[in-house]
mmCIF file of the N, C-alpha and C atoms, coordinates in Angstrom:
data_MODEL
# 
_entry.id   MODEL 
# 
loop_
_atom_site.group_PDB 
_atom_site.id 
_atom_site.type_symbol 
_atom_site.label_atom_id 
_atom_site.label_alt_id 
_atom_site.label_comp_id 
_atom_site.label_asym_id 
_atom_site.label_entity_id 
_atom_site.label_seq_id 
_atom_site.pdbx_PDB_ins_code 
_atom_site.Cartn_x 
_atom_site.Cartn_y 
_atom_site.Cartn_z 
_atom_site.occupancy 
_atom_site.B_iso_or_equiv 
_atom_site.pdbx_formal_charge 
_atom_site.auth_seq_id 
_atom_site.auth_comp_id 
_atom_site.auth_asym_id 
_atom_site.auth_atom_id 
_atom_site.pdbx_PDB_model_num 
ATOM 1   N N  . UNK A 1 1  ? 6.976  -13.392 -3.152 1.00 0.00 ? 1  UNK A N  1 
ATOM 2   C CA . UNK A 1 1  ? 6.596  -12.510 -2.889 1.00 0.00 ? 1  UNK A CA 1 
ATOM 3   C C  . UNK A 1 1  ? 7.374  -10.992 -1.840 1.00 0.00 ? 1  UNK A C  1 
ATOM 4   N N  . UNK A 1 2  ? 7.398  -9.895  -2.714 1.00 0.00 ? 2  UNK A N  1 
ATOM 5   C CA . UNK A 1 2  ? 8.217  -9.330  -2.215 1.00 0.00 ? 2  UNK A CA 1 
ATOM 6   C C  . UNK A 1 2  ? 7.973  -8.834  -0.026 1.00 0.00 ? 2  UNK A C  1 
ATOM 7   N N  . UNK A 1 3  ? 8.428  -9.337  0.585  1.00 0.00 ? 3  UNK A N  1 
ATOM 8   C CA . UNK A 1 3  ? 8.619  -8.230  1.988  1.00 0.00 ? 3  UNK A CA 1 
ATOM 9   C C  . UNK A 1 3  ? 8.739  -7.463  2.227  1.00 0.00 ? 3  UNK A C  1 
ATOM 10  N N  . UNK A 1 4  ? 8.043  -6.523  2.819  1.00 0.00 ? 4  UNK A N  1 
ATOM 11  C CA . UNK A 1 4  ? 8.428  -5.136  3.322  1.00 0.00 ? 4  UNK A CA 1 
ATOM 12  C C  . UNK A 1 4  ? 9.484  -5.646  4.706  1.00 0.00 ? 4  UNK A C  1 
ATOM 13  N N  . UNK A 1 5  ? 10.586 -4.093  4.653  1.00 0.00 ? 5  UNK A N  1 
ATOM 14  C CA . UNK A 1 5  ? 11.538 -4.319  5.312  1.00 0.00 ? 5  UNK A CA 1 
ATOM 15  C C  . UNK A 1 5  ? 10.721 -3.014  6.857  1.00 0.00 ? 5  UNK A C  1 
ATOM 16  N N  . UNK A 1 6  ? 10.624 -3.750  7.446  1.00 0.00 ? 6  UNK A N  1 
ATOM 17  C CA . UNK A 1 6  ? 10.813 -2.890  9.077  1.00 0.00 ? 6  UNK A CA 1 
ATOM 18  C C  . UNK A 1 6  ? 11.360 -2.407  10.164 1.00 0.00 ? 6  UNK A C  1 
ATOM 19  N N  . UNK A 1 7  ? 13.164 -2.651  9.299  1.00 0.00 ? 7  UNK A N  1 
ATOM 20  C CA . UNK A 1 7  ? 14.055 -2.352  10.048 1.00 0.00 ? 7  UNK A CA 1 
ATOM 21  C C  . UNK A 1 7  ? 13.770 -1.016  10.909 1.00 0.00 ? 7  UNK A C  1 
ATOM 22  N N  . UNK A 1 8  ? 13.944 -0.334  11.826 1.00 0.00 ? 8  UNK A N  1 
ATOM 23  C CA . UNK A 1 8  ? 14.078 0.656   12.081 1.00 0.00 ? 8  UNK A CA 1 
ATOM 24  C C  . UNK A 1 8  ? 14.181 2.597   11.830 1.00 0.00 ? 8  UNK A C  1 
ATOM 25  N N  . UNK A 1 9  ? 15.580 1.910   10.761 1.00 0.00 ? 9  UNK A N  1 
ATOM 26  C CA . UNK A 1 9  ? 16.119 3.205   10.502 1.00 0.00 ? 9  UNK A CA 1 
ATOM 27  C C  . UNK A 1 9  ? 14.875 3.292   9.009  1.00 0.00 ? 9  UNK A C  1 
ATOM 28  N N  . UNK A 1 10 ? 14.741 2.223   8.661  1.00 0.00 ? 10 UNK A N  1 
ATOM 29  C CA . UNK A 1 10 ? 13.435 2.455   6.876  1.00 0.00 ? 10 UNK A CA 1 
ATOM 30  C C  . UNK A 1 10 ? 13.074 3.020   7.539  1.00 0.00 ? 10 UNK A C  1 
ATOM 31  N N  . UNK A 1 11 ? 11.975 3.183   8.821  1.00 0.00 ? 11 UNK A N  1 
ATOM 32  C CA . UNK A 1 11 ? 10.558 3.185   8.913  1.00 0.00 ? 11 UNK A CA 1 
ATOM 33  C C  . UNK A 1 11 ? 10.520 4.580   10.163 1.00 0.00 ? 11 UNK A C  1 
ATOM 34  N N  . UNK A 1 12 ? 11.838 4.979   10.677 1.00 0.00 ? 12 UNK A N  1 
ATOM 35  C CA . UNK A 1 12 ? 11.992 6.239   10.769 1.00 0.00 ? 12 UNK A CA 1 
ATOM 36  C C  . UNK A 1 12 ? 13.367 6.854   10.329 1.00 0.00 ? 12 UNK A C  1 
ATOM 37  N N  . UNK A 1 13 ? 13.570 6.955   9.694  1.00 0.00 ? 13 UNK A N  1 
ATOM 38  C CA . UNK A 1 13 ? 14.885 7.854   8.416  1.00 0.00 ? 13 UNK A CA 1 
ATOM 39  C C  . UNK A 1 13 ? 15.411 8.840   9.198  1.00 0.00 ? 13 UNK A C  1 
ATOM 40  N N  . UNK A 1 14 ? 14.772 9.843   9.746  1.00 0.00 ? 14 UNK A N  1 
ATOM 41  C CA . UNK A 1 14 ? 14.470 11.239  10.334 1.00 0.00 ? 14 UNK A CA 1 
ATOM 42  C C  . UNK A 1 14 ? 15.185 11.384  11.726 1.00 0.00 ? 14 UNK A C  1 
ATOM 43  N N  . UNK A 1 15 ? 15.433 9.791   12.248 1.00 0.00 ? 15 UNK A N  1 
ATOM 44  C CA . UNK A 1 15 ? 15.588 9.595   13.430 1.00 0.00 ? 15 UNK A CA 1 
ATOM 45  C C  . UNK A 1 15 ? 17.044 8.905   12.941 1.00 0.00 ? 15 UNK A C  1 
ATOM 46  N N  . UNK A 1 16 ? 17.661 9.063   12.286 1.00 0.00 ? 16 UNK A N  1 
ATOM 47  C CA . UNK A 1 16 ? 18.390 8.292   12.501 1.00 0.00 ? 16 UNK A CA 1 
ATOM 48  C C  . UNK A 1 16 ? 19.773 8.204   13.570 1.00 0.00 ? 16 UNK A C  1 
ATOM 49  N N  . UNK A 1 17 ? 20.003 9.251   13.595 1.00 0.00 ? 17 UNK A N  1 
ATOM 50  C CA . UNK A 1 17 ? 21.418 9.908   14.508 1.00 0.00 ? 17 UNK A CA 1 
ATOM 51  C C  . UNK A 1 17 ? 20.931 9.518   16.303 1.00 0.00 ? 17 UNK A C  1 
ATOM 52  N N  . UNK A 1 18 ? 19.103 9.542   16.057 1.00 0.00 ? 18 UNK A N  1 
ATOM 53  C CA . UNK A 1 18 ? 18.769 9.442   17.377 1.00 0.00 ? 18 UNK A CA 1 
ATOM 54  C C  . UNK A 1 18 ? 18.723 8.077   17.838 1.00 0.00 ? 18 UNK A C  1 
ATOM 55  N N  . UNK A 1 19 ? 18.150 7.785   17.013 1.00 0.00 ? 19 UNK A N  1 
ATOM 56  C CA . UNK A 1 19 ? 18.763 5.830   17.213 1.00 0.00 ? 19 UNK A CA 1 
ATOM 57  C C  . UNK A 1 19 ? 19.935 5.654   17.724 1.00 0.00 ? 19 UNK A C  1 
ATOM 58  N N  . UNK A 1 20 ? 20.728 5.272   16.465 1.00 0.00 ? 20 UNK A N  1 
ATOM 59  C CA . UNK A 1 20 ? 22.473 5.752   16.777 1.00 0.00 ? 20 UNK A CA 1 
ATOM 60  C C  . UNK A 1 20 ? 22.949 5.932   18.368 1.00 0.00 ? 20 UNK A C  1 
ATOM 61  N N  . UNK A 1 21 ? 22.204 6.758   18.841 1.00 0.00 ? 21 UNK A N  1 
ATOM 62  C CA . UNK A 1 21 ? 22.891 7.636   19.894 1.00 0.00 ? 21 UNK A CA 1 
ATOM 63  C C  . UNK A 1 21 ? 21.984 6.420   21.388 1.00 0.00 ? 21 UNK A C  1 
ATOM 64  N N  . UNK A 1 22 ? 20.149 6.271   20.815 1.00 0.00 ? 22 UNK A N  1 
ATOM 65  C CA . UNK A 1 22 ? 20.252 5.960   21.834 1.00 0.00 ? 22 UNK A CA 1 
ATOM 66  C C  . UNK A 1 22 ? 20.676 4.382   22.179 1.00 0.00 ? 22 UNK A C  1 
ATOM 67  N N  . UNK A 1 23 ? 20.424 3.588   20.862 1.00 0.00 ? 23 UNK A N  1 
ATOM 68  C CA . UNK A 1 23 ? 21.066 2.207   21.244 1.00 0.00 ? 23 UNK A CA 1 
ATOM 69  C C  . UNK A 1 23 ? 22.643 1.963   21.943 1.00 0.00 ? 23 UNK A C  1 
ATOM 70  N N  . UNK A 1 24 ? 23.734 3.591   21.585 1.00 0.00 ? 24 UNK A N  1 
ATOM 71  C CA . UNK A 1 24 ? 24.846 3.683   22.228 1.00 0.00 ? 24 UNK A CA 1 
ATOM 72  C C  . UNK A 1 24 ? 24.743 3.675   23.540 1.00 0.00 ? 24 UNK A C  1 
ATOM 73  N N  . UNK A 1 25 ? 23.675 4.308   24.244 1.00 0.00 ? 25 UNK A N  1 
ATOM 74  C CA . UNK A 1 25 ? 23.385 4.883   25.648 1.00 0.00 ? 25 UNK A CA 1 
ATOM 75  C C  . UNK A 1 25 ? 22.216 4.351   26.424 1.00 0.00 ? 25 UNK A C  1 
ATOM 76  N N  . UNK A 1 26 ? 21.262 4.264   26.010 1.00 0.00 ? 26 UNK A N  1 
ATOM 77  C CA . UNK A 1 26 ? 20.518 3.777   27.088 1.00 0.00 ? 26 UNK A CA 1 
ATOM 78  C C  . UNK A 1 26 ? 19.895 2.540   26.661 1.00 0.00 ? 26 UNK A C  1 
ATOM 79  N N  . UNK A 1 27 ? 19.883 1.564   27.720 1.00 0.00 ? 27 UNK A N  1 
ATOM 80  C CA . UNK A 1 27 ? 19.981 -0.140  27.851 1.00 0.00 ? 27 UNK A CA 1 
ATOM 81  C C  . UNK A 1 27 ? 18.874 -0.644  27.610 1.00 0.00 ? 27 UNK A C  1 
ATOM 82  N N  . UNK A 1 28 ? 17.479 0.153   27.711 1.00 0.00 ? 28 UNK A N  1 
ATOM 83  C CA . UNK A 1 28 ? 16.355 0.467   27.625 1.00 0.00 ? 28 UNK A CA 1 
ATOM 84  C C  . UNK A 1 28 ? 16.294 -0.173  26.371 1.00 0.00 ? 28 UNK A C  1 
ATOM 85  N N  . UNK A 1 29 ? 16.318 1.105   25.728 1.00 0.00 ? 29 UNK A N  1 
ATOM 86  C CA . UNK A 1 29 ? 16.581 1.194   24.158 1.00 0.00 ? 29 UNK A CA 1 
ATOM 87  C C  . UNK A 1 29 ? 17.050 -0.028  23.130 1.00 0.00 ? 29 UNK A C  1 
ATOM 88  N N  . UNK A 1 30 ? 18.424 -0.028  23.821 1.00 0.00 ? 30 UNK A N  1 
ATOM 89  C CA . UNK A 1 30 ? 18.690 -1.391  23.142 1.00 0.00 ? 30 UNK A CA 1 
ATOM 90  C C  . UNK A 1 30 ? 18.448 -2.740  23.005 1.00 0.00 ? 30 UNK A C  1 
ATOM 91  N N  . UNK A 1 31 ? 18.046 -2.469  24.287 1.00 0.00 ? 31 UNK A N  1 
ATOM 92  C CA . UNK A 1 31 ? 17.367 -4.229  24.739 1.00 0.00 ? 31 UNK A CA 1 
ATOM 93  C C  . UNK A 1 31 ? 15.948 -3.854  23.658 1.00 0.00 ? 31 UNK A C  1 
ATOM 94  N N  . UNK A 1 32 ? 14.799 -3.103  23.572 1.00 0.00 ? 32 UNK A N  1 
ATOM 95  C CA . UNK A 1 32 ? 13.461 -2.724  23.077 1.00 0.00 ? 32 UNK A CA 1 
ATOM 96  C C  . UNK A 1 32 ? 14.407 -2.728  21.294 1.00 0.00 ? 32 UNK A C  1 
ATOM 97  N N  . UNK A 1 33 ? 15.082 -2.845  20.863 1.00 0.00 ? 33 UNK A N  1 
ATOM 98  C CA . UNK A 1 33 ? 16.008 -2.154  19.758 1.00 0.00 ? 33 UNK A CA 1 
ATOM 99  C C  . UNK A 1 33 ? 15.996 -3.362  19.301 1.00 0.00 ? 33 UNK A C  1 
ATOM 100 N N  . UNK A 1 34 ? 16.987 -4.354  19.664 1.00 0.00 ? 34 UNK A N  1 
ATOM 101 C CA . UNK A 1 34 ? 17.262 -6.061  19.454 1.00 0.00 ? 34 UNK A CA 1 
ATOM 102 C C  . UNK A 1 34 ? 15.795 -7.120  19.597 1.00 0.00 ? 34 UNK A C  1 
ATOM 103 N N  . UNK A 1 35 ? 15.107 -6.560  20.538 1.00 0.00 ? 35 UNK A N  1 
ATOM 104 C CA . UNK A 1 35 ? 13.353 -7.131  20.379 1.00 0.00 ? 35 UNK A CA 1 
ATOM 105 C C  . UNK A 1 35 ? 13.155 -7.412  19.009 1.00 0.00 ? 35 UNK A C  1 
ATOM 106 N N  . UNK A 1 36 ? 12.637 -6.032  18.919 1.00 0.00 ? 36 UNK A N  1 
ATOM 107 C CA . UNK A 1 36 ? 12.395 -5.507  17.583 1.00 0.00 ? 36 UNK A CA 1 
ATOM 108 C C  . UNK A 1 36 ? 12.648 -6.239  16.816 1.00 0.00 ? 36 UNK A C  1 
ATOM 109 N N  . UNK A 1 37 ? 13.692 -5.902  16.152 1.00 0.00 ? 37 UNK A N  1 
ATOM 110 C CA . UNK A 1 37 ? 14.569 -6.509  15.084 1.00 0.00 ? 37 UNK A CA 1 
ATOM 111 C C  . UNK A 1 37 ? 15.089 -7.967  15.203 1.00 0.00 ? 37 UNK A C  1 
ATOM 112 N N  . UNK A 1 38 ? 14.570 -8.431  15.895 1.00 0.00 ? 38 UNK A N  1 
ATOM 113 C CA . UNK A 1 38 ? 14.317 -9.996  16.065 1.00 0.00 ? 38 UNK A CA 1 
ATOM 114 C C  . UNK A 1 38 ? 13.060 -10.877 16.007 1.00 0.00 ? 38 UNK A C  1 
ATOM 115 N N  . UNK A 1 39 ? 11.932 -9.874  16.419 1.00 0.00 ? 39 UNK A N  1 
ATOM 116 C CA . UNK A 1 39 ? 10.842 -10.216 16.145 1.00 0.00 ? 39 UNK A CA 1 
ATOM 117 C C  . UNK A 1 39 ? 10.074 -10.027 14.475 1.00 0.00 ? 39 UNK A C  1 
ATOM 118 N N  . UNK A 1 40 ? 11.236 -8.804  13.553 1.00 0.00 ? 40 UNK A N  1 
ATOM 119 C CA . UNK A 1 40 ? 10.357 -8.605  12.720 1.00 0.00 ? 40 UNK A CA 1 
ATOM 120 C C  . UNK A 1 40 ? 11.476 -9.573  11.724 1.00 0.00 ? 40 UNK A C  1 
ATOM 121 N N  . UNK A 1 41 ? 12.547 -9.815  12.289 1.00 0.00 ? 41 UNK A N  1 
ATOM 122 C CA . UNK A 1 41 ? 12.954 -11.063 11.033 1.00 0.00 ? 41 UNK A CA 1 
ATOM 123 C C  . UNK A 1 41 ? 12.324 -12.151 11.299 1.00 0.00 ? 41 UNK A C  1 
ATOM 124 N N  . UNK A 1 42 ? 11.415 -12.866 12.119 1.00 0.00 ? 42 UNK A N  1 
ATOM 125 C CA . UNK A 1 42 ? 10.951 -13.822 12.340 1.00 0.00 ? 42 UNK A CA 1 
ATOM 126 C C  . UNK A 1 42 ? 9.633  -13.820 11.311 1.00 0.00 ? 42 UNK A C  1 
ATOM 127 N N  . UNK A 1 43 ? 8.828  -12.337 11.624 1.00 0.00 ? 43 UNK A N  1 
ATOM 128 C CA . UNK A 1 43 ? 7.990  -12.427 10.630 1.00 0.00 ? 43 UNK A CA 1 
ATOM 129 C C  . UNK A 1 43 ? 8.337  -12.306 9.270  1.00 0.00 ? 43 UNK A C  1 
ATOM 130 N N  . UNK A 1 44 ? 9.761  -11.658 8.870  1.00 0.00 ? 44 UNK A N  1 
ATOM 131 C CA . UNK A 1 44 ? 9.584  -11.584 7.458  1.00 0.00 ? 44 UNK A CA 1 
ATOM 132 C C  . UNK A 1 44 ? 10.318 -13.094 6.735  1.00 0.00 ? 44 UNK A C  1 
ATOM 133 N N  . UNK A 1 45 ? 11.261 -13.903 7.818  1.00 0.00 ? 45 UNK A N  1 
ATOM 134 C CA . UNK A 1 45 ? 11.020 -15.842 7.441  1.00 0.00 ? 45 UNK A CA 1 
ATOM 135 C C  . UNK A 1 45 ? 10.416 -16.180 7.278  1.00 0.00 ? 45 UNK A C  1 
ATOM 136 N N  . UNK A 1 46 ? 8.729  -16.107 8.052  1.00 0.00 ? 46 UNK A N  1 
ATOM 137 C CA . UNK A 1 46 ? 7.009  -16.338 7.946  1.00 0.00 ? 46 UNK A CA 1 
ATOM 138 C C  . UNK A 1 46 ? 7.146  -16.030 6.756  1.00 0.00 ? 46 UNK A C  1 
ATOM 139 N N  . UNK A 1 47 ? 6.606  -14.529 6.248  1.00 0.00 ? 47 UNK A N  1 
ATOM 140 C CA . UNK A 1 47 ? 6.456  -13.712 5.074  1.00 0.00 ? 47 UNK A CA 1 
ATOM 141 C C  . UNK A 1 47 ? 6.924  -14.367 3.883  1.00 0.00 ? 47 UNK A C  1 
ATOM 142 N N  . UNK A 1 48 ? 8.216  -14.716 3.960  1.00 0.00 ? 48 UNK A N  1 
ATOM 143 C CA . UNK A 1 48 ? 9.332  -15.138 2.543  1.00 0.00 ? 48 UNK A CA 1 
ATOM 144 C C  . UNK A 1 48 ? 8.896  -17.168 3.204  1.00 0.00 ? 48 UNK A C  1 
ATOM 145 N N  . UNK A 1 49 ? 8.083  -17.409 3.587  1.00 0.00 ? 49 UNK A N  1 
ATOM 146 C CA . UNK A 1 49 ? 8.279  -18.734 3.600  1.00 0.00 ? 49 UNK A CA 1 
ATOM 147 C C  . UNK A 1 49 ? 9.070  -19.920 4.086  1.00 0.00 ? 49 UNK A C  1 
ATOM 148 N N  . UNK A 1 50 ? 10.875 -18.930 4.585  1.00 0.00 ? 50 UNK A N  1 
ATOM 149 C CA . UNK A 1 50 ? 11.561 -19.912 5.277  1.00 0.00 ? 50 UNK A CA 1 
ATOM 150 C C  . UNK A 1 50 ? 11.194 -20.594 6.415  1.00 0.00 ? 50 UNK A C  1 
ATOM 151 N N  . UNK A 1 51 ? 9.629  -19.787 6.248  1.00 0.00 ? 51 UNK A N  1 
ATOM 152 C CA . UNK A 1 51 ? 9.708  -20.559 8.411  1.00 0.00 ? 51 UNK A CA 1 
ATOM 153 C C  . UNK A 1 51 ? 8.700  -20.636 8.400  1.00 0.00 ? 51 UNK A C  1 
ATOM 154 N N  . UNK A 1 52 ? 7.577  -21.988 8.680  1.00 0.00 ? 52 UNK A N  1 
ATOM 155 C CA . UNK A 1 52 ? 6.269  -22.357 8.831  1.00 0.00 ? 52 UNK A CA 1 
ATOM 156 C C  . UNK A 1 52 ? 6.068  -22.013 10.028 1.00 0.00 ? 52 UNK A C  1 
ATOM 157 N N  . UNK A 1 53 ? 4.612  -21.869 10.157 1.00 0.00 ? 53 UNK A N  1 
ATOM 158 C CA . UNK A 1 53 ? 3.925  -20.349 11.512 1.00 0.00 ? 53 UNK A CA 1 
ATOM 159 C C  . UNK A 1 53 ? 2.159  -20.209 11.023 1.00 0.00 ? 53 UNK A C  1 
ATOM 160 N N  . UNK A 1 54 ? 1.603  -21.217 12.193 1.00 0.00 ? 54 UNK A N  1 
ATOM 161 C CA . UNK A 1 54 ? 0.290  -20.340 12.495 1.00 0.00 ? 54 UNK A CA 1 
ATOM 162 C C  . UNK A 1 54 ? -0.017 -18.804 11.719 1.00 0.00 ? 54 UNK A C  1 
ATOM 163 N N  . UNK A 1 55 ? -0.855 -18.441 11.742 1.00 0.00 ? 55 UNK A N  1 
ATOM 164 C CA . UNK A 1 55 ? -1.669 -17.313 11.014 1.00 0.00 ? 55 UNK A CA 1 
ATOM 165 C C  . UNK A 1 55 ? -1.767 -16.766 12.502 1.00 0.00 ? 55 UNK A C  1 
ATOM 166 N N  . UNK A 1 56 ? -1.790 -17.258 13.658 1.00 0.00 ? 56 UNK A N  1 
ATOM 167 C CA . UNK A 1 56 ? -2.347 -16.534 14.344 1.00 0.00 ? 56 UNK A CA 1 
ATOM 168 C C  . UNK A 1 56 ? -1.033 -16.286 15.347 1.00 0.00 ? 56 UNK A C  1 
ATOM 169 N N  . UNK A 1 57 ? 0.070  -17.416 14.808 1.00 0.00 ? 57 UNK A N  1 
ATOM 170 C CA . UNK A 1 57 ? 1.186  -16.560 15.476 1.00 0.00 ? 57 UNK A CA 1 
ATOM 171 C C  . UNK A 1 57 ? 1.901  -15.831 15.099 1.00 0.00 ? 57 UNK A C  1 
ATOM 172 N N  . UNK A 1 58 ? 2.114  -15.431 13.518 1.00 0.00 ? 58 UNK A N  1 
ATOM 173 C CA . UNK A 1 58 ? 2.170  -14.681 12.542 1.00 0.00 ? 58 UNK A CA 1 
ATOM 174 C C  . UNK A 1 58 ? 1.979  -13.233 12.839 1.00 0.00 ? 58 UNK A C  1 
ATOM 175 N N  . UNK A 1 59 ? 0.225  -12.963 12.813 1.00 0.00 ? 59 UNK A N  1 
ATOM 176 C CA . UNK A 1 59 ? -0.296 -11.978 13.192 1.00 0.00 ? 59 UNK A CA 1 
ATOM 177 C C  . UNK A 1 59 ? -0.335 -11.268 15.304 1.00 0.00 ? 59 UNK A C  1 
ATOM 178 N N  . UNK A 1 60 ? 0.203  -12.655 15.909 1.00 0.00 ? 60 UNK A N  1 
ATOM 179 C CA . UNK A 1 60 ? 0.847  -12.080 17.295 1.00 0.00 ? 60 UNK A CA 1 
ATOM 180 C C  . UNK A 1 60 ? 2.311  -11.127 16.998 1.00 0.00 ? 60 UNK A C  1 
ATOM 181 N N  . UNK A 1 61 ? 2.469  -11.680 16.179 1.00 0.00 ? 61 UNK A N  1 
ATOM 182 C CA . UNK A 1 61 ? 4.487  -11.692 15.804 1.00 0.00 ? 61 UNK A CA 1 
ATOM 183 C C  . UNK A 1 61 ? 4.273  -9.848  15.172 1.00 0.00 ? 61 UNK A C  1 
ATOM 184 N N  . UNK A 1 62 ? 3.176  -10.032 14.281 1.00 0.00 ? 62 UNK A N  1 
ATOM 185 C CA . UNK A 1 62 ? 3.006  -8.089  13.830 1.00 0.00 ? 62 UNK A CA 1 
ATOM 186 C C  . UNK A 1 62 ? 2.835  -7.527  14.807 1.00 0.00 ? 62 UNK A C  1 
ATOM 187 N N  . UNK A 1 63 ? 1.846  -7.799  15.641 1.00 0.00 ? 63 UNK A N  1 
ATOM 188 C CA . UNK A 1 63 ? 1.502  -7.103  16.956 1.00 0.00 ? 63 UNK A CA 1 
ATOM 189 C C  . UNK A 1 63 ? 2.507  -7.023  18.048 1.00 0.00 ? 63 UNK A C  1 
ATOM 190 N N  . UNK A 1 64 ? 3.260  -7.860  18.120 1.00 0.00 ? 64 UNK A N  1 
ATOM 191 C CA . UNK A 1 64 ? 4.272  -7.186  19.254 1.00 0.00 ? 64 UNK A CA 1 
ATOM 192 C C  . UNK A 1 64 ? 5.541  -6.774  18.453 1.00 0.00 ? 64 UNK A C  1 
ATOM 193 N N  . UNK A 1 65 ? 5.605  -6.137  17.513 1.00 0.00 ? 65 UNK A N  1 
ATOM 194 C CA . UNK A 1 65 ? 6.453  -5.785  16.694 1.00 0.00 ? 65 UNK A CA 1 
ATOM 195 C C  . UNK A 1 65 ? 6.213  -4.530  16.304 1.00 0.00 ? 65 UNK A C  1 
ATOM 196 N N  . UNK A 1 66 ? 4.764  -3.851  16.578 1.00 0.00 ? 66 UNK A N  1 
ATOM 197 C CA . UNK A 1 66 ? 4.416  -2.624  16.133 1.00 0.00 ? 66 UNK A CA 1 
ATOM 198 C C  . UNK A 1 66 ? 4.771  -2.277  17.746 1.00 0.00 ? 66 UNK A C  1 
ATOM 199 N N  . UNK A 1 67 ? 3.921  -2.304  18.628 1.00 0.00 ? 67 UNK A N  1 
ATOM 200 C CA . UNK A 1 67 ? 3.601  -2.622  19.898 1.00 0.00 ? 67 UNK A CA 1 
ATOM 201 C C  . UNK A 1 67 ? 5.975  -1.596  20.625 1.00 0.00 ? 67 UNK A C  1 
ATOM 202 N N  . UNK A 1 68 ? 6.678  -2.145  20.272 1.00 0.00 ? 68 UNK A N  1 
ATOM 203 C CA . UNK A 1 68 ? 7.244  -2.536  20.636 1.00 0.00 ? 68 UNK A CA 1 
ATOM 204 C C  . UNK A 1 68 ? 7.627  -1.260  19.447 1.00 0.00 ? 68 UNK A C  1 
ATOM 205 N N  . UNK A 1 69 ? 7.589  -0.919  18.272 1.00 0.00 ? 69 UNK A N  1 
ATOM 206 C CA . UNK A 1 69 ? 8.179  0.397   17.391 1.00 0.00 ? 69 UNK A CA 1 
ATOM 207 C C  . UNK A 1 69 ? 7.376  1.277   17.936 1.00 0.00 ? 69 UNK A C  1 
ATOM 208 N N  . UNK A 1 70 ? 5.625  1.134   18.656 1.00 0.00 ? 70 UNK A N  1 
ATOM 209 C CA . UNK A 1 70 ? 4.955  2.706   18.555 1.00 0.00 ? 70 UNK A CA 1 
ATOM 210 C C  . UNK A 1 70 ? 6.398  2.948   20.286 1.00 0.00 ? 70 UNK A C  1 
ATOM 211 N N  . UNK A 1 71 ? 6.695  1.893   21.106 1.00 0.00 ? 71 UNK A N  1 
ATOM 212 C CA . UNK A 1 71 ? 7.539  1.922   22.202 1.00 0.00 ? 71 UNK A CA 1 
ATOM 213 C C  . UNK A 1 71 ? 8.291  3.015   21.480 1.00 0.00 ? 71 UNK A C  1 
ATOM 214 N N  . UNK A 1 72 ? 9.077  2.419   20.759 1.00 0.00 ? 72 UNK A N  1 
ATOM 215 C CA . UNK A 1 72 ? 10.932 2.991   20.512 1.00 0.00 ? 72 UNK A CA 1 
ATOM 216 C C  . UNK A 1 72 ? 10.843 3.912   20.230 1.00 0.00 ? 72 UNK A C  1 
ATOM 217 N N  . UNK A 1 73 ? 8.945  4.718   18.981 1.00 0.00 ? 73 UNK A N  1 
ATOM 218 C CA . UNK A 1 73 ? 8.857  5.919   18.453 1.00 0.00 ? 73 UNK A CA 1 
ATOM 219 C C  . UNK A 1 73 ? 8.509  6.639   18.711 1.00 0.00 ? 73 UNK A C  1 
ATOM 220 N N  . UNK A 1 74 ? 7.978  6.904   20.948 1.00 0.00 ? 74 UNK A N  1 
ATOM 221 C CA . UNK A 1 74 ? 8.108  7.221   22.041 1.00 0.00 ? 74 UNK A CA 1 
ATOM 222 C C  . UNK A 1 74 ? 9.064  7.331   22.674 1.00 0.00 ? 74 UNK A C  1 
ATOM 223 N N  . UNK A 1 75 ? 9.782  6.986   22.699 1.00 0.00 ? 75 UNK A N  1 
ATOM 224 C CA . UNK A 1 75 ? 11.128 7.025   23.082 1.00 0.00 ? 75 UNK A CA 1 
ATOM 225 C C  . UNK A 1 75 ? 11.747 7.707   22.597 1.00 0.00 ? 75 UNK A C  1 
ATOM 226 N N  . UNK A 1 76 ? 12.469 8.042   20.727 1.00 0.00 ? 76 UNK A N  1 
ATOM 227 C CA . UNK A 1 76 ? 12.770 9.140   20.193 1.00 0.00 ? 76 UNK A CA 1 
ATOM 228 C C  . UNK A 1 76 ? 12.280 10.114  20.230 1.00 0.00 ? 76 UNK A C  1 
ATOM 229 N N  . UNK A 1 77 ? 10.723 10.965  20.275 1.00 0.00 ? 77 UNK A N  1 
ATOM 230 C CA . UNK A 1 77 ? 10.926 11.794  20.057 1.00 0.00 ? 77 UNK A CA 1 
ATOM 231 C C  . UNK A 1 77 ? 10.691 12.329  21.100 1.00 0.00 ? 77 UNK A C  1 
ATOM 232 N N  . UNK A 1 78 ? 10.693 12.094  22.886 1.00 0.00 ? 78 UNK A N  1 
ATOM 233 C CA . UNK A 1 78 ? 11.363 12.511  23.930 1.00 0.00 ? 78 UNK A CA 1 
ATOM 234 C C  . UNK A 1 78 ? 12.927 13.062  23.458 1.00 0.00 ? 78 UNK A C  1 
ATOM 235 N N  . UNK A 1 79 ? 13.763 12.329  22.923 1.00 0.00 ? 79 UNK A N  1 
ATOM 236 C CA . UNK A 1 79 ? 14.935 12.510  22.803 1.00 0.00 ? 79 UNK A CA 1 
ATOM 237 C C  . UNK A 1 79 ? 14.604 13.716  22.050 1.00 0.00 ? 79 UNK A C  1 
ATOM 238 N N  . UNK A 1 80 ? 14.573 13.692  20.857 1.00 0.00 ? 80 UNK A N  1 
ATOM 239 C CA . UNK A 1 80 ? 14.075 15.177  19.902 1.00 0.00 ? 80 UNK A CA 1 
ATOM 240 C C  . UNK A 1 80 ? 13.065 15.682  21.326 1.00 0.00 ? 80 UNK A C  1 
ATOM 241 N N  . UNK A 1 81 ? 12.639 16.330  21.427 1.00 0.00 ? 81 UNK A N  1 
ATOM 242 C CA . UNK A 1 81 ? 12.398 17.486  22.514 1.00 0.00 ? 81 UNK A CA 1 
ATOM 243 C C  . UNK A 1 81 ? 13.132 17.404  23.106 1.00 0.00 ? 81 UNK A C  1 
ATOM 244 N N  . UNK A 1 82 ? 14.057 17.113  23.724 1.00 0.00 ? 82 UNK A N  1 
ATOM 245 C CA . UNK A 1 82 ? 14.651 17.498  25.057 1.00 0.00 ? 82 UNK A CA 1 
ATOM 246 C C  . UNK A 1 82 ? 15.773 18.356  24.459 1.00 0.00 ? 82 UNK A C  1 
# 
């Protein structure tokens, strides 16, 4: 099964520079960025069958990833408008 890559740079390629800048200069963004990628790695490991999980746990991870992505995107848009 091919697992989709949800790396933040793939999700928002047009924000590549802003992502890098915020990672280096905004501790909150950096913390959320790291959490997003930790959750994404867990989802991909489960989807690749490298890790066993219940459907409920996988769904909760996907929801958490989506919430983090939304929060990160909001931060990226604010920087772009500034």
